[in-house]
Every structure is written in structure tokens, then in C-alpha cells.
C-alpha positions in Angstrom: -181.1 -14.3 64.2 -177.3 -14.8 64.0 -175.9 -18.3 64.1 -172.4 -18.1 65.5 -169.6 -20.2 63.9 -168.4 -23.2 65.7 -164.9 -23.2 67.2 -162.5 -26.1 67.7 -161.8 -25.8 71.4 -161.7 -23.6 74.4 -158.2 -22.5 73.8 -159.0 -21.3 70.3 -162.1 -19.5 71.7 -159.8 -17.7 74.1 -157.4 -16.7 71.4 -160.2 -15.4 69.1 -162.0 -13.5 71.8 -158.9 -11.8 73.1 -157.7 -11.0 69.5 -160.9 -9.1 68.6 -160.2 -5.8 70.5 -163.1 -4.2 68.6 -165.5 -6.3 70.6 -164.4 -4.7 73.9 -167.1 -2.6 75.6 -165.2 -0.6 78.2 -167.0 0.3 81.4 -167.0 3.8 82.7 -164.3 4.6 85.2 -165.5 4.4 88.8 -165.8 7.6 90.8 -163.9 7.8 94.1 -165.7 5.5 96.6 -167.5 3.6 93.9 -166.7 0.2 92.5 -167.6 -1.7 89.3 -168.4 -5.4 89.3 -168.1 -7.5 86.1 -170.6 -10.3 86.6 -171.8 -13.2 84.5 -175.2 -12.4 82.9 -176.9 -15.3 84.8 -176.3 -13.4 88.0 -178.3 -10.3 87.2 -181.5 -10.9 89.1 -179.8 -12.2 92.3 -176.9 -9.7 92.2 -179.2 -6.7 91.6 -181.0 -7.8 94.8 -177.7 -8.1 96.7 -176.4 -4.8 95.6 -179.6 -3.2 96.9 -179.0 -4.9 100.3 -175.4 -3.7 100.3 -176.5 -0.1 99.7 -179.2 -0.4 102.4 -176.5 -1.3 104.9 -174.5 1.8 104.0 -172.2 0.3 101.4 -170.7 2.4 98.6 -172.2 2.7 95.1 -171.8 -0.5 93.0 -172.0 -0.5 89.2 -172.5 -3.9 87.7 -171.7 -4.8 84.1 -173.4 -8.0 83.0 -172.3 -10.1 80.0 -171.0 -13.5 79.1 -168.0 -14.5 81.2 -165.8 -14.7 78.1 -166.7 -11.1 77.1 -166.0 -9.8 80.6 -162.7 -11.6 80.8 -161.8 -10.0 77.5 -162.6 -6.6 78.8 -160.5 -7.0 81.9 -157.6 -8.3 79.7 -157.8 -5.1 77.7 -157.8 -2.8 80.8 -161.5 -2.1 81.3 -162.0 -0.6 84.8 -163.6 -3.4 86.8 -162.9 -4.0 90.5 -164.5 -7.4 91.0 -165.0 -10.3 88.5 -167.6 -13.0 89.0 -167.4 -15.7 86.4 -169.8 -18.5 85.6 -166.9 -20.7 84.7 -163.6 -21.4 86.5 -161.5 -21.6 83.3 -162.1 -18.0 82.4 -161.0 -17.0 85.9 -158.0 -19.3 85.4 -157.0 -17.3 82.2 -157.1 -14.0 84.1 -155.3 -15.4 87.1 -152.5 -16.9 85.0 -152.0 -13.5 83.3 -152.0 -11.6 86.6 -155.2 -9.7 86.0 -156.9 -10.8 89.2 -155.6 -11.2 92.7 -155.1 -14.9 93.2 -155.3 -14.7 97.0 -158.8 -13.1 96.8 -160.3 -15.8 94.6 -163.1 -17.8 96.1 -165.9 -20.1 94.8 -169.2 -18.5 95.6 -172.1 -20.5 94.0 -173.3 -23.5 92.1 -176.0 -23.8 89.5 -178.0 -26.4 87.5 -178.6 -26.7 83.8 -182.1 -27.0 82.3 -184.0 -27.4 79.1 -186.7 -24.8 78.8 -189.6 -24.4 76.4 -191.6 -21.4 75.2 -194.9 -21.1 77.1 -196.3 -22.1 80.5 -197.6 -25.4 81.7 -195.7 -27.6 79.2 -195.3 -31.3 79.9 -191.8 -32.3 81.2 -189.4 -34.4 79.2 -186.9 -37.0 80.2 -183.4 -35.8 79.3 -182.0 -39.1 78.3 -180.3 -40.6 75.2 -183.8 -41.6 74.0 -185.0 -37.9 73.7 -185.7 -36.9 70.1 -184.6 -33.4 70.6 -184.0 -32.8 66.9 -187.5 -34.0 66.1 -189.0 -31.7 68.7 -187.2 -28.8 67.1 -188.2 -29.6 63.6 -187.2 -26.6 61.4 -186.8 -24.4 64.5 -183.7 -23.5 66.6 -182.4 -24.5 70.0 -181.3 -21.3 71.9 -177.9 -21.6 73.6 -175.1 -19.3 74.7 -172.0 -19.6 72.5 -170.9 -23.2 73.0 -167.1 -22.7 72.7 -166.8 -19.6 74.8 -169.7 -18.8 77.1 -170.0 -21.0 80.2 -173.7 -21.8 79.8 -173.0 -22.9 76.2 -170.0 -24.9 77.2 -171.9 -26.8 79.8 -174.9 -27.2 77.5 -172.9 -28.6 74.7 -171.1 -31.0 77.1 -174.5 -32.2 78.4 -175.8 -32.9 74.9 -172.6 -34.7 73.9 -172.8 -36.8 77.0 -176.3 -37.8 76.1 -175.4 -38.5 72.4 -177.7 -35.7 71.2 -175.3 -33.1 70.1 -174.5 -34.3 66.5 -178.2 -34.4 65.7 -179.0 -30.9 66.9 -175.7 -29.0 66.3 -176.9 -27.5 63.0 -180.1 -26.3 64.7 -178.4 -24.3 67.5 -178.8 -20.6 67.6 -175.8 -19.3 69.5 -176.0 -16.0 71.3 -173.7 -13.9 73.4 -174.9 -14.9 76.8 -177.3 -17.1 78.7 -179.8 -14.3 79.3 -180.0 -13.7 75.5 -180.8 -17.4 75.0 -183.5 -17.1 77.6 -184.9 -14.1 75.8 -185.2 -16.0 72.5 -187.3 -18.6 74.2 -189.4 -16.1 76.2 -190.3 -14.3 72.9 -191.0 -17.6 71.1 -188.2 -17.0 68.6 -186.9 -20.4 69.6 -189.2 -23.1 71.0 -186.5 -24.6 73.2 -183.3 -23.4 74.9 -180.7 -24.5 77.4 -180.1 -22.1 80.3 -179.3 -22.2 84.0 -182.0 -23.1 86.4 -181.8 -19.7 88.0 -182.4 -18.0 84.6 -185.5 -20.1 84.1 -186.8 -19.0 87.5 -186.3 -15.3 86.5 -187.8 -15.8 83.0 -191.3 -15.0 81.7 -193.4 -17.4 79.7 -191.1 -20.3 79.8 -191.4 -23.8 81.4 -188.5 -26.0 82.7 -188.9 -29.2 80.7 -186.1 -31.0 82.5 -183.0 -30.8 84.6 -179.8 -32.2 83.1 -178.1 -34.7 85.4 -175.0 -33.2 87.0 -172.8 -36.0 85.7 -173.6 -35.0 82.1 -171.5 -31.8 82.3 -168.7 -30.2 84.3 -169.7 -28.8 87.7 -171.2 -25.3 87.4 -169.2 -23.1 89.8 -169.1 -19.3 90.0 -165.6 -18.1 91.2 -165.1 -14.4 92.2 -161.9 -12.4 92.6 -160.6 -8.9 92.9 -159.2 -7.4 89.7 -155.5 -6.6 90.2 -154.2 -3.0 90.5 -157.4 -1.1 91.2 -157.5 2.0 93.4 -160.7 1.1 95.2 -159.4 -2.3 96.2 -160.4 -2.0 99.9 -164.0 -1.2 99.0 -164.0 -4.0 96.5 -162.7 -6.4 99.1 -165.5 -5.5 101.5 -168.0 -6.1 98.8 -166.5 -9.4 97.9 -166.7 -10.4 101.6 -170.4 -9.2 101.6 -171.2 -11.7 98.8 -170.4 -14.5 101.3 -172.3 -12.9 104.2 -175.6 -14.3 105.6 -177.8 -11.6 103.9 -176.2 -12.2 100.5 -176.4 -16.0 100.9 -180.1 -15.8 101.7 -180.7 -13.8 98.5 -178.6 -16.1 96.3 -180.6 -19.1 97.6 -183.9 -17.3 97.1 -183.0 -16.9 93.4 -182.1 -20.5 93.0 -178.4 -20.7 93.5 -176.6 -23.1 95.7 -174.2 -21.3 98.0 -170.7 -22.8 98.4 -169.8 -22.6 102.1 -166.1 -22.0 102.6 -164.1 -24.7 104.3 -163.0 -23.7 107.8 -159.5 -22.2 107.8 -156.8 -23.8 110.0 -155.3 -20.3 110.5 -155.9 -18.5 113.8 -155.3 -15.0 112.5 -156.7 -12.7 109.9 -159.8 -10.7 109.5 -163.2 -12.3 108.8 
């Protein structure tokens, strides 16, 4: 198990991620009429379902590349051929928008999520996620599975929650940081870590884990998933239709089935434009 080094801030994490070009995993170029979606790993179960619904309604082929939002933002920065980006954190979308890598006008907030503490096994007793929780004692000599706490959204939110509760300093040395939230879930599923911090939706999709407690929303930044079109792509029209489909009633129903809260767009004051 690799324990990732700590960074000193989000800006440094961006600089380090974008500097390591060898970490880029370029996606295959899309064939004519196909699109590639770069999506946060926590979306996999729900988005696979939605892509199936899109295809059943006659939509074009959609390839989805799942990873941590930081890794995907890095790939887009280095020119990987994605058509749509869905991040689990607004700041990574901000980075791409500021650099002109996504179409700012297409950006929209799609979803919200919750953060949970999970344990290995079924039927475990719940715990109160308060300042009185002896999380370090529960871990003993074992590890707390988390996504990278200075770069990956789930890790950023998780660290913020633990800091807010006054628990971070006691457990920081026990954290096993991995590339994305689904990797953190897998460590707990396999029993390689007894506890982990993931999204509520990941816990719903996981095997052999129990949600021990929900972190209060005020302990961490709001968990929002923005989506946008990647700038300068040939299949922009298809990608735009798919992005619109993500906000459709069939897609909303599937997102909600998998535990996400759908963000309903505010009504526009404009009288024109396509829906």
C-alpha cells in the first residue's frame, strides 16, 4: 500500500499534478460520431447506467474515462481527447476554465453528494461523527483509506471534515492516500483498511461495507459536480446533446436512484434559445 506524500495546499497540488506529464494517461481518439466523457470516479455506477439509457434512446456511442478529477483535469490540460468533463470539485473545473480548456458558457452544476465514514463488513454499529470520536483509537495500527487529500475532491472534502472536527492531526499519519475515491472504497471492501472516507454514493455501490456515519454538511465545502464541454472538439454538437441529456428527466431519475442529489437549474429570464 502506497502512502502518498502530503502537499502544502491546493495550488501546489495543481502545479505538481500538471508538471508530471508522465502521469498522463491519454484516452483513445473518438471515432466520427462518438464522444469521450472524462468523469470523476465516483460517478461510475450512475453514469454507466445513464450512458445505457442514452444509447437506448438512439444516442451516439459514449466512451467514459473514470479517474480522480485532478488526474482528468491534468489529461485535458495536456490535450487528451475528451469531449465532456464532469468534475467532483468546482476548483478543478475553475482551473480548466481559466486556461480556456473548457467552454465557460456550457458549464453547469449537475449534482450534489454527501461524505460518509465507512467500515469493512456488514451490519456494523453506527458512530457519532463528532469531536469526541476516537478515530485514531478505532484505527489502532491500521489505516484510514482516503483519496489524495490535497488533489482529489473526495480527499479534499474528507480532510476538511476531519480538520473541522479536530480529528485530523491525530489520524494524519494513519491515512492511506490513493488516486481516487473508488480506490479508497476498494481498500475497505477488501479489508485492507478497516475504515475509509468516501461519498455516500460510493458506499451505496460498494460491497461488504457499512456506512458508519454521515459527516455534517457544515464540516466541509459543499460537494458539487460541475460539467462542461471541452473546448475545440470536433464532436461538439454531439457532446452538447449528451450534456443536455444529463439534465433530462431520465438521467435525473437514474442519478437519484444511485444516491445523488440533482441540482435543478434556476429558470432563465431569457425568452429565446434551445432547451
